[in-house]
C-alpha positions as CSV (number, residue, x, y, z in Angstrom):
1,X,5.8,-20.4,-22.1
2,X,6.2,-22.7,-19.1
3,X,9.1,-22.0,-16.6
4,X,11.4,-24.5,-15.2
5,X,12.3,-24.4,-11.5
6,X,15.7,-23.1,-12.4
7,X,14.2,-20.3,-14.4
8,X,11.8,-19.4,-11.5
9,X,14.8,-19.2,-9.2
10,X,16.7,-17.1,-11.7
11,X,13.8,-14.6,-11.8
12,X,13.6,-14.6,-8.0
13,X,17.4,-14.0,-7.7
14,X,17.2,-11.1,-10.1
15,X,14.2,-9.6,-8.2
16,X,16.2,-9.6,-5.0
17,X,19.2,-8.1,-6.8
18,X,17.0,-5.3,-8.0
19,X,16.2,-4.5,-4.3
20,X,12.8,-6.2,-3.9
21,X,12.4,-7.7,-0.4
22,X,10.6,-10.9,-1.7
23,X,9.4,-12.4,-4.9
24,X,6.7,-15.1,-5.4
25,X,4.9,-16.8,-8.3
26,X,1.2,-17.8,-8.7
27,X,-1.2,-18.8,-11.4
28,X,-4.1,-16.5,-11.8
29,X,-7.6,-17.4,-10.4
30,X,-10.9,-15.8,-9.8
31,X,-11.3,-14.6,-6.2
32,X,-15.0,-15.7,-6.0
33,X,-15.5,-15.4,-2.2
34,X,-13.7,-12.1,-2.1
35,X,-15.9,-10.8,-4.9
36,X,-19.0,-11.6,-2.9
37,X,-17.6,-9.8,0.1
38,X,-16.5,-6.8,-1.9
39,X,-19.9,-6.4,-3.6
40,X,-21.6,-6.5,-0.2
41,X,-19.0,-4.0,1.2
42,X,-19.8,-1.7,-1.7
43,X,-23.5,-2.1,-1.4
44,X,-23.3,-1.1,2.3
45,X,-21.4,2.0,1.3
46,X,-18.3,1.3,3.3
47,X,-16.2,2.7,0.5
48,X,-17.5,6.3,1.0
49,X,-16.5,8.6,-1.8
50,X,-14.1,6.1,-3.4
51,X,-16.4,5.5,-6.4
52,X,-13.5,3.9,-8.3
53,X,-13.8,0.9,-6.0
54,X,-17.0,0.0,-7.7
55,X,-15.6,0.1,-11.2
56,X,-14.4,-3.1,-13.0
57,X,-15.5,-5.4,-10.2
58,X,-15.0,-8.5,-12.4
59,X,-11.5,-7.5,-13.4
60,X,-10.7,-6.5,-9.8
61,X,-11.5,-10.0,-8.6
62,X,-10.3,-11.9,-11.7
63,X,-6.9,-10.6,-12.9
64,X,-7.0,-12.9,-16.0
65,X,-9.6,-10.5,-17.4
66,X,-7.2,-7.6,-17.5
67,X,-5.7,-8.8,-20.7
68,X,-6.3,-11.8,-23.0
69,X,-3.7,-14.4,-22.4
70,X,-2.8,-13.5,-18.8
71,X,-2.1,-16.8,-17.0
72,X,0.1,-16.0,-14.0
73,X,1.6,-13.3,-11.7
74,X,5.1,-12.7,-10.5
75,X,4.6,-10.8,-7.3
76,X,7.2,-8.7,-5.5
77,X,7.4,-6.8,-2.2
78,X,9.4,-3.6,-1.5
79,X,10.2,-2.6,2.0
80,X,9.5,1.1,2.7
81,X,10.0,1.4,6.4
82,X,11.9,4.7,6.8
83,X,15.3,5.2,8.5
84,X,14.2,8.4,10.2
85,X,10.9,9.6,11.6
86,X,9.6,13.0,12.5
87,X,10.5,14.1,16.1
88,X,8.2,16.1,18.3
89,X,4.6,15.5,19.4
90,X,3.3,18.6,17.7
91,X,4.6,17.9,14.2
92,X,1.7,17.0,12.0
93,X,1.9,13.3,11.0
94,X,2.2,11.9,7.5
95,X,1.9,8.2,6.8
96,X,5.3,6.5,6.4
97,X,4.6,5.4,2.9
98,X,4.4,9.0,1.7
99,X,7.4,10.5,3.5
100,X,9.7,10.0,0.5
101,X,9.2,9.7,-3.3
102,X,6.1,8.3,-4.9
103,X,6.4,4.5,-4.7
104,X,4.4,4.0,-7.9
105,X,7.3,5.5,-9.9
106,X,10.2,4.0,-7.8
107,X,8.7,0.4,-7.8
108,X,7.4,0.3,-11.3
109,X,10.7,1.2,-12.9
110,X,12.4,-1.7,-11.2
111,X,9.5,-4.1,-11.9
112,X,9.8,-3.3,-15.6
113,X,13.5,-4.0,-15.4
114,X,12.6,-7.4,-14.0
115,X,10.3,-7.9,-17.0
116,X,13.1,-6.9,-19.3
117,X,15.4,-9.4,-17.7
118,X,12.8,-12.2,-18.3
119,X,12.5,-11.2,-22.0
120,X,16.2,-11.0,-22.5
121,X,17.5,-13.9,-20.4
122,X,14.7,-16.4,-20.4
123,X,12.3,-15.8,-23.2
124,X,9.8,-13.4,-24.7
125,X,6.6,-12.9,-22.7
126,X,3.5,-10.9,-22.9
127,X,3.6,-9.1,-19.7
128,X,2.5,-5.9,-18.0
129,X,3.8,-4.3,-14.8
130,X,1.3,-3.1,-12.1
131,X,1.9,-1.1,-9.0
132,X,-1.5,0.0,-7.6
133,X,-2.3,1.3,-11.0
134,X,-5.1,-0.9,-12.2
135,X,-8.0,-2.8,-10.5
136,X,-5.8,-5.7,-9.4
137,X,-6.4,-7.6,-6.1
138,X,-2.8,-7.3,-5.1
139,X,-3.1,-8.6,-1.5
140,X,-4.8,-11.7,-2.8
141,X,-2.1,-12.3,-5.4
142,X,0.6,-11.8,-2.8
143,X,-1.0,-14.3,-0.5
144,X,-1.4,-16.8,-3.3
145,X,2.3,-16.3,-4.2
146,X,3.2,-17.3,-0.6
147,X,4.5,-13.8,0.4
148,X,2.4,-13.4,3.5
149,X,-1.2,-13.4,4.9
150,X,-4.0,-10.9,5.1
151,X,-3.8,-9.4,8.6
152,X,-6.7,-8.3,10.8
153,X,-5.8,-4.8,9.7
154,X,-6.7,-5.9,6.1
155,X,-3.1,-5.4,5.0
156,X,-0.6,-8.0,3.8
157,X,1.8,-9.1,6.6
158,X,5.1,-10.8,5.7
159,X,7.0,-12.6,8.5
160,X,10.3,-10.9,7.7
161,X,9.1,-7.4,6.6
162,X,5.8,-7.0,8.5
163,X,3.2,-4.8,6.7
164,X,5.4,-1.9,5.7
165,X,5.7,-3.2,2.2
166,X,4.5,-2.2,-1.3
167,X,3.1,-4.8,-3.6
168,X,3.7,-5.0,-7.3
169,X,3.2,-7.6,-9.9
170,X,4.0,-8.7,-13.5
171,X,0.9,-10.3,-15.1
172,X,1.8,-12.4,-18.1
173,X,1.2,-15.4,-20.3
174,X,3.7,-17.5,-18.4
175,X,2.3,-20.9,-17.4
176,X,2.8,-21.9,-13.8
177,X,1.9,-24.8,-11.7
178,X,-0.2,-24.1,-8.6
179,X,2.5,-25.1,-6.2
180,X,2.9,-22.0,-4.1
181,X,2.9,-22.6,-0.3
182,X,0.2,-20.3,1.2
183,X,1.5,-18.7,4.3
184,X,-0.5,-19.5,7.5
185,X,-2.3,-16.7,9.3
186,X,0.0,-15.7,12.2
187,X,-2.2,-13.1,13.7
188,X,-3.6,-15.6,16.2
189,X,-5.7,-14.1,18.9
190,X,-4.0,-10.7,18.7
191,X,-6.4,-7.8,18.1
192,X,-4.0,-4.9,18.8
193,X,-4.7,-3.2,15.5
194,X,-8.5,-3.4,16.0
195,X,-8.2,-2.1,19.6
196,X,-5.9,0.7,18.7
197,X,-7.9,2.2,15.8
198,X,-9.2,5.5,17.3
199,X,-12.2,5.8,15.1
200,X,-13.4,2.2,15.3
201,X,-12.9,1.7,11.6
202,X,-11.4,-1.8,12.0
203,X,-12.9,-5.1,12.8
204,X,-10.9,-8.3,12.3
205,X,-10.2,-8.5,8.5
206,X,-12.8,-5.7,7.9
207,X,-12.4,-2.0,7.3
208,X,-15.1,0.7,7.3
209,X,-13.3,3.2,5.1
210,X,-15.7,6.0,6.0
211,X,-14.2,6.0,9.5
212,X,-10.6,5.3,8.5
213,X,-8.2,8.2,9.1
214,X,-6.3,7.4,5.9
215,X,-9.6,7.7,3.9
216,X,-10.6,10.8,5.8
217,X,-7.4,12.7,5.2
218,X,-6.5,11.5,1.7
219,X,-9.6,10.3,-0.3
220,X,-12.4,12.3,1.2
221,X,-12.9,15.4,-1.0
222,X,-15.4,17.4,1.2
223,X,-13.8,20.4,2.8
224,X,-16.0,20.2,5.9
225,X,-14.5,18.7,9.1
226,X,-15.2,15.0,9.5
227,X,-17.2,13.5,12.2
228,X,-14.2,11.6,13.5
229,X,-11.0,13.2,15.0
230,X,-8.1,12.7,12.6
231,X,-5.5,14.6,14.6
232,X,-2.4,14.5,14.6
233,X,-2.6,12.9,11.1
234,X,-2.8,15.2,8.0
235,X,-2.1,12.5,5.4
236,X,-2.8,8.9,6.0
237,X,-2.5,6.9,9.3
238,X,-0.1,4.2,10.5
239,X,-1.7,3.3,13.9
240,X,-2.9,-0.2,13.0
241,X,0.6,-1.0,11.6
242,X,2.6,0.7,14.4
243,X,1.0,-1.5,17.1
244,X,1.4,-4.7,15.1
245,X,3.9,-7.1,16.7
246,X,5.1,-8.2,13.3
247,X,6.4,-4.7,12.7
248,X,8.5,-4.6,15.9
249,X,11.9,-5.7,14.5
250,X,11.8,-4.8,10.8
251,X,14.8,-3.2,9.3
252,X,14.6,0.1,7.5
253,X,14.5,0.3,3.7
254,X,17.7,0.4,1.7
255,X,16.1,2.7,-0.9
256,X,17.2,6.3,-0.6
257,X,14.1,7.2,-2.6
258,X,12.0,6.5,0.5
259,X,14.1,8.7,2.8
260,X,11.7,11.2,4.4
261,X,11.8,14.7,2.9
262,X,13.4,17.1,5.4
263,X,10.3,19.3,5.5
264,X,8.2,16.4,6.8
265,X,10.7,15.6,9.6
266,X,10.4,19.0,11.2
267,X,7.6,21.2,9.8
268,X,5.2,22.5,12.5
269,X,1.6,23.5,12.1
270,X,2.5,27.2,11.2
271,X,5.0,26.1,8.6
272,X,2.4,24.0,6.9
273,X,-0.3,26.7,7.1
274,X,2.1,29.3,5.6
275,X,3.1,27.0,2.8
276,X,2.1,28.4,-0.6
277,X,0.8,26.4,-3.5
278,X,3.9,26.9,-5.6
279,X,6.2,25.9,-2.7
280,X,4.0,22.9,-2.0
281,X,4.3,21.8,-5.7
282,X,8.0,22.2,-5.6
283,X,8.5,20.3,-2.4
284,X,6.2,17.5,-3.3
285,X,6.4,17.2,-7.1
286,X,7.5,13.6,-6.8
287,X,5.4,12.7,-3.7
288,X,2.1,11.0,-3.1
289,X,0.9,14.1,-1.3
290,X,0.7,16.0,-4.6
291,X,-2.4,14.0,-5.6
292,X,-4.4,15.0,-2.5
293,X,-3.3,18.6,-2.8
294,X,-2.5,21.5,-0.4
295,X,-6.1,22.6,0.2
296,X,-7.2,19.3,1.6
297,X,-4.0,18.9,3.7
298,X,-4.7,22.4,5.2
299,X,-8.2,21.2,5.9
300,X,-6.8,18.3,7.8
301,X,-4.5,20.8,9.7
302,X,-7.5,22.4,11.2
303,X,-8.2,19.4,13.4
304,X,-4.5,19.2,14.5
305,X,-4.4,22.9,15.5
306,X,-7.7,22.6,17.4
307,X,-6.5,19.6,19.3
308,X,-3.1,21.3,20.1
309,X,-4.8,24.5,21.3
310,X,-7.1,22.5,23.6
311,X,-4.0,20.8,25.0
312,X,-5.3,17.3,24.2
């Protein structure tokens, strides 16, 4: 099926009605240069313990291989910048994307409703919804769809919503012309994200995951203390986003699902340390924190307590 311009605008209008911040369209292509860079990045071991990054390399860089018949992507963004943030210097920090409900569930449900709209109002398609749930090069698809550019912090940056956005896509058999306007790179000479990274994990458009605080606090499974100081973060890190000029004036999300859980707004180190496994599972049963687990979060708390006790 080939979409008319009116049908494309109808889908975009429905996506915005469903609460997505932006919606773009792009035919699928193989990311050949990115594949070379990713293979070298993996060979050099910059992915650390994230062995899954080496799986399905061909599919990761050529989304048409995910399913026979896939021709294009409808790409959407969802703003998750929270309305409220934890107050107090000694409150352990959690990345903004994980303060509320798990975005995989929140976003995918609406993305599937968009697919249903296409099936019911425009025509039947073969389509699958993805939200960070398969080896899909989402940032590349979003750039191709004209939704932003890849910043020096390696994240997608949108002119209206900065980098505090989730990316999702419907891959389908819809035929599209390659007429998307690729957004120019508006980072310019700015290197604030690179300069602010406390572990030196960032270079322009390059991340050494083994040094990244997000990796060290979420993906790293070892229970030993890392070589790099991760305090005050116990889950993820937002430093390279917080300093980005494109995130200065963004509006908070309208989704109540992303409102911070009250515990995360006020819990101190002792409250975290005294948290039992059953209580943790009850508090975070719909949260990204559940996947990392309480044991690793308490491991991360050790660095926070040490730094606070030293008065640093």
